[in-house]
Each structure stands twice: as structure tokens, then as C-alpha cells.
BAPAPA-395395 format. One line per field, with one value per residue (C-alpha): z, x, y; residue number from 1. Coordinates in Angstrom, 3 decimals, decimal comma, padded with zeros to 6 digits. Each point is the difference from the previous one (the first is absolute). Example, Ala and Ser with C-alpha at 12.3 -4.5 7.8 and 13.67 -1.06 7.14 Angstrom:
<sites>
up: 007,800;-000,660
east: 012,300;001,370
north: -004,500;003,440
pos: 1;2
</sites>
This chain:
<sites>
up: -010,266;-002,623;-002,545;001,709;003,475;-002,240;-001,662;003,431;001,303;-003,135;001,063;003,349;-001,081;-002,057;002,559;002,344;-002,793;-000,596;003,758;000,336;-002,789;001,467;003,457;-001,771;-001,916;003,008;001,775;002,892;003,230;-000,099;-003,403;001,792;002,847;-002,629;-001,664;003,306;000,930;-003,184;000,024;003,503;-001,623;-001,999;003,291;001,231;-003,184;000,264;003,622;-000,775;-002,912;-000,217;-003,087;000,783;-002,618;002,030;003,296;002,007;-002,565;000,319;-001,608;-000,426;-001,999;-003,189;-002,801;000,732;003,297;001,555;-002,237;001,131;-003,258;-000,219;-001,519;-000,656;-003,418;-002,321;000,050;-003,443;000,212;-000,926;000,494;002,070;-000,372;002,066;003,061;002,591;-000,338;002,675;-000,366;002,409;000,113;001,166;000,899;000,301;001,805;-000,855;-003,864;-001,069;-002,337;-001,062;-003,749;-000,662;-000,905;003,200;002,187;-002,082;000,322;003,914;000,321;-002,074;001,844;003,327;-000,719;-001,926;003,013;002,660;-001,743;000,052;-003,151;-000,047;-000,830;-003,120;-000,889;-003,368;-001,481;-000,680;-001,976;003,354;002,566;000,734;000,533;002,795;-001,146;002,494;-002,128;002,791;001,283;-001,359;-001,876;-000,756;001,436;-001,069;001,441;-002,292;001,587;-001,199;001,403;000,481;000,904;000,489;-003,171;-000,101;002,576;002,103;003,687;001,572;001,409;-000,253;-003,503;000,425;-003,059;-003,371;-000,522;-003,153;-000,761;-002,204;-003,496;-001,691;-003,378;000,839;003,074;003,221;-000,720;002,298;002,308;003,035;001,631;003,068;-000,840;-002,979;002,754;002,130;-003,075;-000,540;003,650;000,069;-003,320;001,578;003,140;-001,907;001,220;-002,636;000,193;-000,163;-000,099;002,410;002,238;001,227;-002,000;002,528;002,150;-003,444;-001,238;003,420;-000,265;-003,008;009,079;-000,223;-002,606;000,792;-001,366;-000,353;000,842;-002,749;000,244;002,637;-001,415;001,230;-001,911;-003,288;000,153;000,902;-003,066;-001,562;-003,526;-001,614;001,501;-001,029;-003,650;-000,139;001,331;-002,633;-002,887;000,877;-000,251;-003,143;-001,530;000,826;-001,121;-003,468;-000,515;000,521;-002,338;-002,740;000,415;000,670;003,285;-000,996;-001,124;002,825;001,768;003,406;003,132;000,400;-002,847;001,024;003,439;-000,615;-002,664;002,343;002,692;-002,085;-001,133;003,592;000,889;-002,828;000,816;003,705;-000,919;-002,331;002,724;002,088;-002,508;-000,646;002,531;-001,352;000,404;000,722;-003,108;-002,179;001,736;-001,465;-003,386;-000,193;001,037;-002,648;-002,504;000,872;000,333;-003,483;000,651;001,916;-002,430;-000,983;-003,439;-003,384;-002,397;001,283;002,771;002,159;003,869;003,217;002,341;003,796;001,575;002,362;-002,404;-003,687;-000,894;000,693;-003,161;000,611;-003,593;-001,632;-001,497;-002,237;-001,571;-001,170;-003,675;-002,896;000,774;003,549;001,503;-002,181;001,077;003,592;-000,233;-002,761;002,816;002,796;-002,668;-000,748;003,674;001,216;-002,546;001,222;003,515;-000,639;-001,357;002,761;003,012;-001,271;-000,519;002,622;-001,230;-003,566;-000,654;-000,540;-000,345;002,284;003,303;-002,112;-002,385;002,794;001,768;-002,775;-000,869;003,600;000,165;-003,224;001,182;003,818;000,676;002,208;000,717;-000,817;003,607;001,080;-002,276;001,330;003,763;-000,832;-001,719;002,850;002,457;-001,990;000,942;-002,127;-001,725;-001,199;-003,811;-000,317;-001,315;-003,576;-000,892;-001,347;002,200;001,933;000,154;003,563;002,020;001,087;-003,525;-001,271;002,677;-000,571;-003,806;000,786;002,434;-002,433;-002,937;002,260;000,795;-003,817;-000,794;002,552;-001,035;-003,950;001,132;002,205;-003,099;-002,421;002,372;-000,219;-002,685;-001,676;001,452;-002,350;-001,222;002,321;-001,096
east: 006,316;-002,876;-000,829;-003,381;001,615;002,543;-002,968;-001,216;002,985;000,589;-003,844;001,048;003,364;-001,933;-002,638;002,733;001,427;-003,447;-000,754;003,493;-000,739;-003,463;001,764;002,836;-002,640;-002,150;000,719;002,389;-001,418;001,502;-001,599;-003,521;000,749;000,640;-003,285;-001,810;001,649;-001,082;-003,386;-000,294;000,424;-003,154;-001,966;001,974;-000,978;-003,490;-000,297;000,337;-002,210;-002,644;-001,412;-003,633;000,240;002,873;-001,683;000,261;001,969;001,199;003,427;000,684;002,615;-000,983;002,154;002,825;000,606;-003,685;000,575;003,570;001,425;002,174;003,458;003,460;000,463;001,957;003,451;000,157;-003,319;-000,437;-002,488;-003,107;001,057;002,739;-001,719;-001,777;-003,780;-002,532;-003,816;-002,542;-003,231;-001,717;-003,836;-001,774;-003,392;-000,927;000,732;-003,429;-001,181;003,295;001,559;002,679;002,065;-000,715;001,157;003,363;000,690;-000,848;002,381;002,571;000,288;-000,184;003,138;001,969;-000,532;000,924;002,864;003,665;001,780;002,155;-003,329;-001,637;-003,631;-000,730;-003,646;-001,111;-003,312;-001,915;002,051;003,478;003,394;002,556;003,601;002,492;002,898;002,697;-000,548;002,166;-001,503;-002,763;-003,348;-003,482;-003,347;-002,901;-003,223;-003,307;-003,103;-003,126;-003,845;-002,645;-001,824;-003,704;-001,832;003,153;-000,447;003,310;002,613;003,518;000,345;-001,652;-002,150;-000,378;001,704;000,327;003,481;000,092;001,294;001,430;-001,253;-003,394;-001,193;-000,650;001,108;-001,051;002,622;-000,138;003,721;-000,830;-002,452;002,382;002,976;-002,492;-000,476;003,973;000,306;-002,400;001,245;003,666;-001,391;-001,654;001,785;001,990;001,419;003,612;002,298;002,189;-001,802;002,634;-000,144;-000,131;003,393;001,823;-000,931;000,887;003,330;000,377;-028,986;003,907;000,942;000,506;002,227;000,216;003,541;001,845;000,493;002,611;003,444;000,016;-003,500;001,499;002,893;-001,969;-000,062;-002,557;-000,234;-002,333;001,879;003,361;-001,497;-001,119;003,395;001,713;-002,377;000,240;003,832;000,100;-002,391;002,507;003,013;-001,940;-001,258;003,622;001,519;-002,699;-000,339;-003,739;-000,190;-002,856;-002,246;000,917;-002,588;-001,301;000,446;-003,890;-000,630;002,991;-001,069;-003,884;001,022;002,304;-002,728;-002,367;002,554;000,901;-003,397;-000,223;003,480;-000,887;-003,099;002,279;002,628;-002,578;000,077;003,708;002,273;002,210;003,550;-000,100;001,922;-002,519;-002,871;001,911;000,668;-003,706;-001,132;001,840;-001,285;-003,710;000,041;-001,413;-003,167;-001,670;000,289;-003,968;-001,057;001,814;001,566;-001,538;-001,597;002,677;-000,857;002,105;-002,481;000,331;-001,506;-002,189;-000,832;-000,576;-000,080;003,588;002,130;003,608;000,475;-001,883;003,111;-000,323;-003,283;001,678;-000,702;002,323;002,121;001,320;-002,283;001,292;003,671;-000,869;-001,436;002,966;002,286;-001,970;000,387;003,555;000,752;-001,916;001,623;003,342;-001,175;-001,132;003,277;002,036;-001,667;001,218;003,854;001,096;-001,280;002,118;003,301;002,330;002,800;002,446;-000,857;000,935;-002,557;-002,700;001,092;-000,411;-003,585;-001,343;001,761;-001,543;-003,592;000,103;002,692;001,519;003,947;002,716;000,931;-003,638;-000,002;003,301;-001,147;-003,120;001,914;002,495;-002,800;-001,514;000,492;003,086;-002,028;-002,726;-000,069;000,919;-002,670;000,313;002,411;-000,781;-001,512;002,819;002,312;000,745;002,602;001,262;000,670;001,278;002,686;000,747;000,359;002,414;002,201;000,364;000,673;002,956;001,205;000,117;001,592;002,443;001,130;000,088;002,227;002,204;000,211;000,835;003,040;001,542;002,833;000,933;003,271;003,077;001,968;002,745;003,827
north: -008,860;-000,611;002,130;000,645;001,149;002,236;001,742;000,639;001,414;002,475;001,182;000,745;001,588;002,347;000,648;001,023;002,342;001,794;000,484;001,686;002,185;000,762;000,944;002,084;002,128;000,923;003,233;000,027;000,928;003,313;000,827;-001,275;002,481;002,771;-000,513;-000,086;003,316;001,448;-001,307;001,742;003,232;-000,231;000,320;002,771;002,186;-001,105;000,921;003,868;-000,142;002,984;-001,274;-001,293;-002,466;-001,656;-000,166;-002,939;-001,710;-003,581;-001,435;-003,569;-001,591;-002,246;-001,583;-002,293;001,547;-001,469;-003,022;-000,709;-000,399;003,080;-000,949;002,568;001,358;-002,028;001,043;001,544;001,688;003,304;003,008;-001,099;-003,494;000,449;001,201;-001,796;000,353;000,633;000,972;001,474;001,107;002,793;-000,587;003,204;-000,300;003,723;-000,216;-001,718;003,123;001,168;-000,612;-002,133;002,929;002,126;-003,192;-000,381;004,099;-000,323;-003,053;001,536;003,172;-001,292;-002,236;002,726;002,359;-002,324;-002,442;001,106;001,215;-003,249;-001,764;001,619;-000,681;-001,495;-000,326;-003,460;-000,825;-000,919;001,665;001,225;-001,342;001,186;-000,820;-000,512;-000,022;000,703;-003,943;-002,785;-001,323;002,477;-000,212;001,371;000,007;000,288;001,487;-000,364;001,591;-001,896;000,167;-002,483;-001,242;000,437;-002,472;-000,561;000,851;-001,204;002,205;000,037;-001,069;-003,357;-001,089;001,307;003,750;002,326;001,373;003,413;-000,072;002,731;-001,050;-001,956;000,898;-002,264;-003,694;-002,959;-001,358;-002,459;-000,176;-001,209;-002,829;-001,130;-000,019;-002,282;-002,290;-000,446;-000,641;-002,692;-001,506;-000,079;-001,607;-002,888;-003,135;-001,614;-003,497;000,095;-002,961;001,911;002,075;002,156;003,158;002,394;-001,036;-000,666;003,668;001,643;-001,580;001,605;031,736;000,093;-002,281;-003,622;-002,544;-003,785;-001,687;-001,587;-003,958;-000,982;-000,726;-003,593;-000,746;001,652;-002,423;-002,947;-002,247;-001,869;-001,370;002,618;003,057;-001,623;-000,457;003,568;001,268;-002,210;001,328;003,346;-000,021;-001,887;002,423;002,920;-002,128;-000,805;003,292;001,726;-002,572;000,424;003,855;-000,608;001,863;002,056;-003,103;-002,343;-001,589;001,855;-001,624;-000,434;-001,843;-002,557;-000,238;-000,623;-002,699;-001,352;-000,243;-001,730;-002,656;-000,533;-001,136;-002,424;-001,163;-000,368;-001,947;-002,444;-000,622;-001,941;-002,598;000,210;001,646;002,326;001,658;003,644;000,673;-002,269;001,975;003,075;-001,336;-000,950;003,606;001,853;-002,697;000,352;003,852;000,794;-002,268;002,606;002,731;000,661;001,373;000,891;002,445;003,512;-001,483;-001,626;-000,706;-000,644;001,390;000,560;-003,186;002,391;002,797;-001,055;003,695;000,008;-001,183;-000,216;-000,892;003,001;001,155;-003,036;001,568;003,360;000,608;000,625;-002,765;001,283;-002,743;-002,936;001,281;-000,359;-003,699;-000,747;000,642;-002,068;-002,892;000,233;000,392;-002,939;-002,240;001,126;-000,613;-003,223;-001,144;002,009;-001,549;-003,304;001,174;-002,237;-003,225;000,471;-000,814;003,139;-001,898;002,107;001,917;003,054;-000,348;-000,654;003,173;002,071;-001,465;000,570;003,385;001,221;-001,432;000,638;002,226;-002,750;000,681;-002,609;000,191;-000,845;-003,024;-001,001;000,207;-002,072;-002,558;-000,348;-000,683;-002,591;-003,648;-001,225;-002,845;002,167;000,851;003,785;002,457;000,720;-002,982;-003,732;-002,502;-001,493;002,823;000,796;001,489;-003,433;-001,160;003,423;-000,006;-003,386;000,884;002,804;-002,097;-002,982;002,734;001,447;-003,103;-001,207;003,065;-000,067;-003,606;000,825;003,107;-002,268;-002,528;002,731;001,021;-003,428;000,085;-003,401;-001,573;000,429;-002,854;-001,213;-000,214
pos: 1;2;3;4;5;6;7;8;9;10;11;12;13;14;15;16;17;18;19;20;21;22;23;24;25;26;27;28;29;30;31;32;33;34;35;36;37;38;39;40;41;42;43;44;45;46;47;48;49;50;51;52;53;54;55;56;57;58;59;60;61;62;63;64;65;66;67;68;69;70;71;72;73;74;75;76;77;78;79;80;81;82;83;84;85;86;87;88;89;90;91;92;93;94;95;96;97;98;99;100;101;102;103;104;105;106;107;108;109;110;111;112;113;114;115;116;117;118;119;120;121;122;123;124;125;126;127;128;129;130;131;132;133;134;135;136;137;138;139;140;141;142;143;144;145;146;147;148;149;150;151;152;153;154;155;156;157;158;159;160;161;162;163;164;165;166;167;168;169;170;171;172;173;174;175;176;177;178;179;180;181;182;183;184;185;186;187;188;189;190;191;192;193;194;195;196;197;198;199;200;201;202;203;204;205;206;207;208;209;210;211;212;213;214;215;216;217;218;219;220;221;222;223;224;225;226;227;228;229;230;231;232;233;234;235;236;237;238;239;240;241;242;243;244;245;246;247;248;249;250;251;252;253;254;255;256;257;258;259;260;261;262;263;264;265;266;267;268;269;270;271;272;273;274;275;276;277;278;279;280;281;282;283;284;285;286;287;288;289;290;291;292;293;294;295;296;297;298;299;300;301;302;303;304;305;306;307;308;309;310;311;312;313;314;315;316;317;318;319;320;321;322;323;324;325;326;327;328;329;330;331;332;333;334;335;336;337;338;339;340;341;342;343;344;345;346;347;348;349;350;351;352;353;354;355;356;357;358;359;360;361;362;363;364;365;366;367;368;369;370;371;372;373;374;375;376;377;378;379;380;381;382;383;384;385;386;387;388;389;390;391;392;393;394;395;396;397;398;399;400;401;402;403;404;405;406;407;408;409;410;411;412;413;414;415;416;417;418;419
</sites>
């Protein structure tokens, strides 16, 4: 086998490992059904609302559930990082003249009055959080009220909106156009060396409401969604390990930058076809290229609403913003390295398992399972080129035979002199 062939099998081996990781960190069917059930409770609560501000409300999912990039919590996460996160918007067509404070108070009162004791209500800067701590893992829904931005005549939350902020009043937001942008980005064809990603990944007046995406659509993989899931898990593992949970990059920043990077990688792939793992590595590398502005004026904008800056925390005064930006830079440096772990020589399988567990939370048993299913003559992920299951097995056999021969020779005693 030539070095070139071995190099390609190592890429394939590492790709199989990352796809398995993305699959394992995705929600199970039971967890997805739990979110559907809890989401339905929101409509029940608003159906009986008597507050004029809440009349004809329409509920729709936003965030990672709508974008199909939700992941389970990291095994060692604590507090809000230890819960599955869902986000919902309550579009209020009758709240056009209300203040941000009035809308926030109306939403909070309605859900406090209707939600069971086991699901306490917490105030968020732009809405409320309903916490279902009795689930395992824990689960919460962040509920954000919204109304149409000036000039937007669309209904049911389409187009440009504004959401209430407890400190600054109404802020721009366009969750549905953003999700449409990401969906279009993910569906841009990328020219892969092996175009079988989906097959392999599968191996591995009253209130109204939009349904959440179908579970099969959520689990259907493509390079962009695989990259986003891996990045989010890596972000969480990094934040826990470095004790920087507070400053960790938010998912909207990661997802937006990955979406822009994917577009350029897809274009590049038509001059040189890529393996899925190569596309993911290139997406991660290119993410900072779409950050706009500079110190005090950084911007990672909603592509359909330039008034919505997902990186606004980076611009806060008195060093707070600099800490958020520094956290992104430090995390990204680590991510660029981690996404290539399977192409490095870790000397032993144990060292490789520790490295991928630290970066992506992949269990040792999952690593063993992937390696066991690889062809015997492929280079193993995380080992030197040419280290395969076949030659490791041969080394063990010849080593055992040599040990047995030496033991047998040592047991032979010299023959004593006769007579």
C-alpha cells in the first residue's frame, strides 16, 4: 500500500469517527419527542390568555431546534450547560404600541399562571426561561416575545421583527429569515469524493403554532450541520475544561461563521472534490474570515438583518467585550487543532482516546466500535501512517510467539556430565 493510499484511509478513518461523534451527541428520538410535548404546552397556555397584548399570538421554534443542530449536554456540564436548550418565539400581532417592559411582564405572568410548579420561570434579558428540571437530562425552553419591525407587513413572525430587551428596549431580530438562510446554505451542493454521507450517518384568534422539524430531518447529516454540532460540543468541552463557561462563544456566532465558511468551501470543492472530513476541517479554519469590524465594533451579523449583531457582547466596555472576543480566539485556536486530532500520531490508542474524549466527549467504547468496523488495512485514526488493525494484530501475534519461545528456551536446563 502506498503512502498516498494510507493517507487517504486515515482521512476516511477520522471521518468515520467524527460522524459517529456527531450522531452520538444528537438527541435521541425520546428526547426529541419530549421537546415536542413541552413545546405544545406553550400553545395551551396562550390559548386561554385574556391579556389583549397576547391576542392571536403565534408560536414558532427558533435556534438550534429549528436549525437542526441541537446536541445533548456534555457529560460533565453543570447549571444551564447541563440542560437541553430549546428556543421559542411568541409573535404578538397586537403588541404594536406596547413597551418592551409591558410585553415582558405579560408573557411572564401568563406562563407563571399556567406552568406547573416543577417548571419554574426564570427571567432572561429578552424573555423568560421555563425549566423542566424533572427530566434527565434537564431541559428548558427560552421564550422570547416579538412583534413586527416598522415596515414589516408579513404575518406569523415572517420578516424583520423586534424583541424586548430589559435594558435597552426593542432590539432587531429576524429568526425565520435567518433559519431560511442557514437551510439554503446547508443545501448548497458540495462536491465530495464520496457522496454517501447521509447513508453513513444513518448507520451511525387562538394561539397558533408551527411544528418543530421532523426528527428524520434533524438527524439527516450534511457537512455544515455535522460541523456545527461538533463545534458546539467542542466549545462546551473547552469551556468546562478551561473554566470559561461565562465567556464561551454563543451558538449563533458559531453557526453563522460556519455557514459563511461552508459557502466558500462548497465553491472551492468544485475545483477539487473534498472528503467530508476535509470540508469540516476547512469550515473550522475559515470561520474568523467572516468577522467584521474591529475592537469595540466587532460584528457577526444576521445575513438577513444587519441590525442584529450576534457578537454584540464583544463590544461591551471596561474589558468585558475584550474577554468575550479573547475567549472566541482561544477557543477557535483549540478547535482548529482538535478537528485534526485523528490525523496526528498519538503513539497509543489510549492517548488518542483521551484526546478525543477531552475535545469532543467521545467515549472510549465508541472509539473502539468505530475502529473495529474499519477495514483491517486502513490506517487507524490518531496513529502514525501505516498503523492498521492488521499489522497491530500481527505484531501482537509475533510478539506473543517470541515471548513463548524465549520462555521455553529459558526452561531448558544444561545436561549434566555423565559418569
